[in-house]
TORVEXLO-497921 format. One record per atom (N, C-alpha, C): residue number from 1; residue in one letter; x, y, z. Coordinates in Angstrom, 2 decimals, m for minus. Atoms other than C-alpha are relative to their C-alpha. Layout:
N
+-----+--------+---------+---------+---------+
: num : residu :      px :      py :      pz :
+-----+--------+---------+---------+---------+
: NUM :      a :       X :       Y :       Z :
...
+-----+--------+---------+---------+---------+
//
This chain:
76
+-----+--------+---------+---------+---------+
: num : residu :      px :      py :      pz :
+-----+--------+---------+---------+---------+
:   1 :      m :   m1.38 :   m0.42 :    0.12 :
:   1 :      m :  m72.01 : m140.31 :    2.11 :
:   1 :      m :    0.48 :    0.47 :    1.38 :
:   2 :      c :   m0.58 :   m0.35 :   m1.30 :
:   2 :      c :  m69.85 : m140.04 :    5.23 :
:   2 :      c :    1.02 :    1.12 :   m0.16 :
:   3 :      k :   m1.03 :   m1.03 :    0.01 :
:   3 :      k :  m67.54 : m137.23 :    6.14 :
:   3 :      k :    1.36 :   m0.65 :    0.16 :
:   4 :      k :   m1.35 :    0.52 :   m0.09 :
:   4 :      k :  m63.82 : m137.80 :    5.75 :
:   4 :      k :    0.56 :    0.13 :    1.41 :
:   5 :      n :   m0.54 :   m0.27 :   m1.33 :
:   5 :      n :  m63.18 : m136.43 :    9.23 :
:   5 :      n :   m0.18 :   m1.20 :    0.93 :
:   6 :      r :    0.28 :    1.12 :   m0.89 :
:   6 :      r :  m64.78 : m139.41 :   10.95 :
:   6 :      r :    0.92 :   m1.17 :   m0.29 :
:   7 :      l :   m0.89 :    1.10 :    0.36 :
:   7 :      l :  m62.74 : m141.99 :    9.04 :
:   7 :      l :    1.44 :    0.33 :    0.38 :
:   8 :      e :   m1.35 :   m0.43 :   m0.36 :
:   8 :      e :  m59.58 : m139.99 :    9.58 :
:   8 :      e :    0.21 :   m0.08 :    1.52 :
:   9 :      a :   m0.10 :    0.05 :   m1.46 :
:   9 :      a :  m60.25 : m139.69 :   13.34 :
:   9 :      a :    0.04 :   m1.45 :    0.48 :
:  10 :      f :    0.01 :    1.41 :   m0.38 :
:  10 :      f :  m61.00 : m143.41 :   13.58 :
:  10 :      f :    1.36 :   m0.65 :   m0.26 :
:  11 :      s :   m1.30 :    0.61 :    0.33 :
:  11 :      s :  m57.79 : m144.43 :   11.81 :
:  11 :      s :    1.10 :    0.57 :    0.89 :
:  12 :      d :   m0.97 :   m0.58 :   m0.92 :
:  12 :      d :  m55.78 : m142.00 :   13.96 :
:  12 :      d :   m0.09 :   m0.67 :    1.37 :
:  13 :      g :    0.20 :    0.66 :   m1.29 :
:  13 :      g :  m57.29 : m143.58 :   17.07 :
:  13 :      g :    0.53 :   m1.41 :    0.03 :
:  14 :      v :   m0.52 :    1.37 :    0.08 :
:  14 :      v :  m56.43 : m147.08 :   15.94 :
:  14 :      v :    1.52 :    0.00 :    0.07 :
:  15 :      l :   m1.46 :   m0.06 :   m0.02 :
:  15 :      l :  m52.82 : m146.11 :   15.30 :
:  15 :      l :    0.54 :    0.43 :    1.36 :
:  16 :      v :   m0.42 :   m0.39 :   m1.35 :
:  16 :      v :  m52.57 : m144.43 :   18.71 :
:  16 :      v :   m0.05 :   m1.21 :    0.94 :
:  17 :      i :    0.11 :    1.20 :   m0.84 :
:  17 :      i :  m53.76 : m147.64 :   20.36 :
:  17 :      i :    1.13 :   m0.97 :   m0.31 :
:  18 :      v :   m1.09 :    0.90 :    0.39 :
:  18 :      v :  m51.20 : m149.68 :   18.39 :
:  18 :      v :    1.32 :    0.48 :    0.60 :
:  19 :      i :   m1.24 :   m0.54 :   m0.55 :
:  19 :      i :  m48.36 : m147.37 :   19.45 :
:  19 :      i :    0.03 :   m0.15 :    1.52 :
:  20 :      t :    0.07 :    0.16 :   m1.45 :
:  20 :      t :  m49.53 : m147.49 :   23.07 :
:  20 :      t :    0.28 :   m1.45 :    0.40 :
:  21 :      i :   m0.24 :    1.42 :   m0.30 :
:  21 :      i :  m49.57 : m151.30 :   23.06 :
:  21 :      i :    1.47 :   m0.33 :   m0.21 :
:  22 :      m :   m1.43 :    0.25 :    0.23 :
:  22 :      m :  m46.05 : m151.30 :   21.60 :
:  22 :      m :    0.83 :    0.52 :    1.17 :
:  23 :      v :   m0.76 :   m0.58 :   m1.10 :
:  23 :      v :  m44.79 : m149.06 :   24.42 :
:  23 :      v :   m0.09 :   m0.89 :    1.25 :
:  24 :      l :    0.16 :    0.85 :   m1.17 :
:  24 :      l :  m46.15 : m151.49 :   27.02 :
:  24 :      l :    1.00 :   m1.15 :    0.03 :
:  25 :      e :   m0.98 :    1.08 :    0.06 :
:  25 :      e :  m43.60 : m154.06 :   25.85 :
:  25 :      e :    1.39 :    0.44 :    0.47 :
:  26 :      l :   m1.29 :   m0.48 :   m0.48 :
:  26 :      l :  m40.68 : m151.84 :   26.91 :
:  26 :      l :    0.07 :   m0.20 :    1.51 :
:  27 :      k :   m0.16 :    0.31 :   m1.42 :
:  27 :      k :  m39.38 : m152.98 :   30.29 :
:  27 :      k :    1.02 :    0.95 :    0.63 :
:  28 :      v :   m0.91 :   m0.84 :   m0.76 :
:  28 :      v :  m37.57 : m150.97 :   32.97 :
:  28 :      v :    1.25 :   m0.84 :    0.30 :
:  29 :      p :   m1.21 :    0.76 :   m0.31 :
:  29 :      p :  m33.91 : m152.00 :   33.39 :
:  29 :      p :    0.11 :   m0.28 :    1.50 :
:  30 :      h :   m0.12 :    0.41 :   m1.40 :
:  30 :      h :  m33.00 : m153.78 :   36.63 :
:  30 :      h :    1.11 :    0.73 :    0.74 :
:  31 :      g :   m1.11 :   m0.70 :   m0.64 :
:  31 :      g :  m29.82 : m151.81 :   37.28 :
:  31 :      g :   m0.06 :    1.48 :   m0.28 :
:  32 :      s :   m0.02 :   m1.45 :    0.20 :
:  32 :      s :  m28.88 : m148.15 :   37.35 :
:  32 :      s :    1.20 :    0.45 :   m0.81 :
:  33 :      d :   m1.15 :   m0.37 :    0.81 :
:  33 :      d :  m25.76 : m148.27 :   35.19 :
:  33 :      d :   m0.28 :   m0.28 :   m1.48 :
:  34 :      l :    0.18 :    0.19 :    1.45 :
:  34 :      l :  m25.31 : m148.32 :   31.40 :
:  34 :      l :    0.03 :   m1.47 :   m0.38 :
:  35 :      h :   m0.07 :    1.43 :    0.30 :
:  35 :      h :  m24.51 : m152.04 :   31.47 :
:  35 :      h :   m1.37 :   m0.66 :    0.12 :
:  36 :      a :    1.34 :    0.56 :   m0.18 :
:  36 :      a :  m28.08 : m152.74 :   32.61 :
:  36 :      a :   m0.88 :    0.23 :   m1.23 :
:  37 :      l :    0.79 :   m0.28 :    1.21 :
:  37 :      l :  m29.39 : m151.25 :   29.34 :
:  37 :      l :    0.34 :   m0.93 :   m1.15 :
:  38 :      t :   m0.45 :    0.83 :    1.11 :
:  38 :      t :  m27.46 : m153.69 :   27.14 :
:  38 :      t :   m1.02 :   m1.06 :   m0.43 :
:  39 :      p :    0.99 :    0.99 :    0.46 :
:  39 :      p :  m30.11 : m156.49 :   27.14 :
:  39 :      p :   m1.24 :    0.64 :   m0.64 :
:  40 :      l :    1.21 :   m0.66 :    0.52 :
:  40 :      l :  m32.80 : m153.93 :   26.23 :
:  40 :      l :    0.21 :    0.61 :   m1.38 :
:  41 :      i :   m0.28 :   m0.65 :    1.28 :
:  41 :      i :  m31.08 : m152.64 :   23.08 :
:  41 :      i :   m0.79 :   m0.62 :   m1.15 :
:  42 :      p :    0.79 :    0.55 :    1.12 :
:  42 :      p :  m32.71 : m155.14 :   20.63 :
:  42 :      p :   m1.48 :    0.35 :    0.07 :
:  43 :      v :    1.42 :   m0.34 :   m0.16 :
:  43 :      v :  m36.18 : m154.48 :   22.05 :
:  43 :      v :   m0.23 :    1.47 :   m0.32 :
:  44 :      f :    0.15 :   m1.44 :    0.24 :
:  44 :      f :  m35.67 : m150.72 :   21.96 :
:  44 :      f :    0.16 :    0.31 :   m1.49 :
:  45 :      l :   m0.18 :   m0.23 :    1.44 :
:  45 :      l :  m34.36 : m150.81 :   18.36 :
:  45 :      l :   m1.21 :   m0.50 :   m0.80 :
:  46 :      s :    1.19 :    0.48 :    0.70 :
:  46 :      s :  m37.32 : m152.92 :   17.25 :
:  46 :      s :   m1.19 :    0.93 :    0.22 :
:  47 :      y :    1.05 :   m0.97 :   m0.25 :
:  47 :      y :  m39.64 : m150.42 :   18.93 :
:  47 :      y :    0.18 :    1.22 :   m0.89 :
:  48 :      i :   m0.27 :   m1.17 :    0.83 :
:  48 :      i :  m37.96 : m147.52 :   17.10 :
:  48 :      i :   m0.36 :   m0.28 :   m1.46 :
:  49 :      l :    0.32 :    0.34 :    1.39 :
:  49 :      l :  m38.22 : m149.31 :   13.74 :
:  49 :      l :   m1.50 :   m0.15 :   m0.21 :
:  50 :      s :    1.46 :    0.16 :    0.11 :
:  50 :      s :  m41.87 : m150.24 :   14.36 :
:  50 :      s :   m0.70 :    1.36 :    0.05 :
:  51 :      f :    0.58 :   m1.33 :   m0.11 :
:  51 :      f :  m42.67 : m146.67 :   15.41 :
:  51 :      f :    0.19 :    0.77 :   m1.32 :
:  52 :      l :   m0.24 :   m0.67 :    1.28 :
:  52 :      l :  m41.06 : m145.32 :   12.21 :
:  52 :      l :   m0.89 :   m0.58 :   m1.10 :
:  53 :      y :    0.85 :    0.65 :    1.01 :
:  53 :      y :  m42.94 : m147.86 :   10.08 :
:  53 :      y :   m1.45 :    0.45 :    0.15 :
:  54 :      i :    1.37 :   m0.45 :   m0.23 :
:  54 :      i :  m46.27 : m146.92 :   11.67 :
:  54 :      i :   m0.14 :    1.48 :   m0.35 :
:  55 :      g :    0.04 :   m1.42 :    0.37 :
:  55 :      g :  m45.42 : m143.22 :   11.25 :
:  55 :      g :   m0.07 :    0.20 :   m1.50 :
:  56 :      i :    0.04 :   m0.08 :    1.46 :
:  56 :      i :  m44.77 : m143.73 :    7.53 :
:  56 :      i :   m1.37 :   m0.43 :   m0.51 :
:  57 :      y :    1.33 :    0.47 :    0.37 :
:  57 :      y :  m48.00 : m145.72 :    7.22 :
:  57 :      y :   m1.05 :    1.07 :    0.27 :
:  58 :      w :    0.97 :   m1.03 :   m0.35 :
:  58 :      w :  m49.96 : m142.99 :    9.03 :
:  58 :      w :    0.11 :    1.18 :   m0.96 :
:  59 :      n :   m0.19 :   m1.13 :    0.91 :
:  59 :      n :  m48.45 : m140.26 :    6.83 :
:  59 :      n :   m0.59 :   m0.31 :   m1.38 :
:  60 :      n :    0.56 :    0.38 :    1.30 :
:  60 :      n :  m49.35 : m142.13 :    3.62 :
:  60 :      n :   m1.53 :   m0.07 :    0.07 :
:  61 :      h :    1.45 :    0.09 :   m0.17 :
:  61 :      h :  m52.86 : m142.84 :    4.92 :
:  61 :      h :   m0.61 :    1.39 :    0.09 :
:  62 :      h :    0.47 :   m1.38 :   m0.14 :
:  62 :      h :  m53.28 : m139.17 :    5.86 :
:  62 :      h :   m0.06 :    0.69 :   m1.37 :
:  63 :      h :    0.00 :   m0.61 :    1.34 :
:  63 :      h :  m52.30 : m138.04 :    2.36 :
:  63 :      h :   m1.05 :   m0.64 :   m0.91 :
:  64 :      l :    1.03 :    0.68 :    0.79 :
:  64 :      l :  m54.59 : m140.66 :    0.80 :
:  64 :      l :   m1.38 :    0.55 :    0.32 :
:  65 :      l :    1.32 :   m0.53 :   m0.37 :
:  65 :      l :  m57.57 : m139.37 :    2.78 :
:  65 :      l :   m0.18 :    1.44 :   m0.46 :
:  66 :      h :    0.12 :   m1.37 :    0.49 :
:  66 :      h :  m56.80 : m135.78 :    1.79 :
:  66 :      h :   m0.23 :    0.06 :   m1.51 :
:  67 :      a :    0.22 :    0.06 :    1.44 :
:  67 :      a :  m56.82 : m136.82 :   m1.87 :
:  67 :      a :   m1.39 :   m0.54 :   m0.34 :
:  68 :      t :    1.32 :    0.57 :    0.22 :
:  68 :      t :  m60.22 : m138.51 :   m1.45 :
:  68 :      t :   m1.06 :    1.09 :    0.02 :
:  69 :      h :    1.06 :   m1.02 :    0.09 :
:  69 :      h :  m63.28 : m136.49 :   m2.43 :
:  69 :      h :   m1.22 :   m0.36 :    0.85 :
:  70 :      h :    1.13 :    0.40 :   m0.84 :
:  70 :      h :  m65.96 : m138.53 :   m0.68 :
:  70 :      h :    0.21 :   m1.44 :    0.46 :
:  71 :      i :   m0.09 :    1.33 :   m0.60 :
:  71 :      i :  m66.33 : m141.65 :    1.46 :
:  71 :      i :   m1.38 :   m0.65 :   m0.11 :
:  72 :      n :    1.25 :    0.73 :    0.07 :
:  72 :      n :  m68.99 : m144.27 :    0.81 :
:  72 :      n :    0.19 :   m1.38 :    0.65 :
:  73 :      g :   m0.08 :    1.31 :   m0.62 :
:  73 :      g :  m69.71 : m147.80 :    2.00 :
:  73 :      g :    1.09 :   m0.88 :   m0.57 :
:  74 :      r :   m1.05 :    0.82 :    0.62 :
:  74 :      r :  m67.28 : m149.37 :   m0.46 :
:  74 :      r :    1.37 :    0.37 :    0.54 :
:  75 :      v :   m1.28 :   m0.46 :   m0.55 :
:  75 :      v :  m64.40 : m147.27 :    0.88 :
:  75 :      v :    0.15 :   m0.52 :    1.43 :
:  76 :      l :   m0.06 :    0.46 :   m1.39 :
:  76 :      l :  m65.26 : m148.17 :    4.48 :
:  76 :      l :    0.22 :   m1.49 :    0.04 :
+-----+--------+---------+---------+---------+
//
């Protein structure tokens, strides 16, 4: 029987890596005015939506692990 802490820490680490990879897709605008940000709006909005989706997933996963009494090979 494994401890829940290890599975929880592993899943947290995976989600951190996913969020980090998502941030790498954001590019720096080429200009210094607000007009230079216009082409980046779709990418930024998709990042925000993806971040919210992953946050909801993480929250549900966190609550699921807190409701679990023990972890065995079948759960892993």
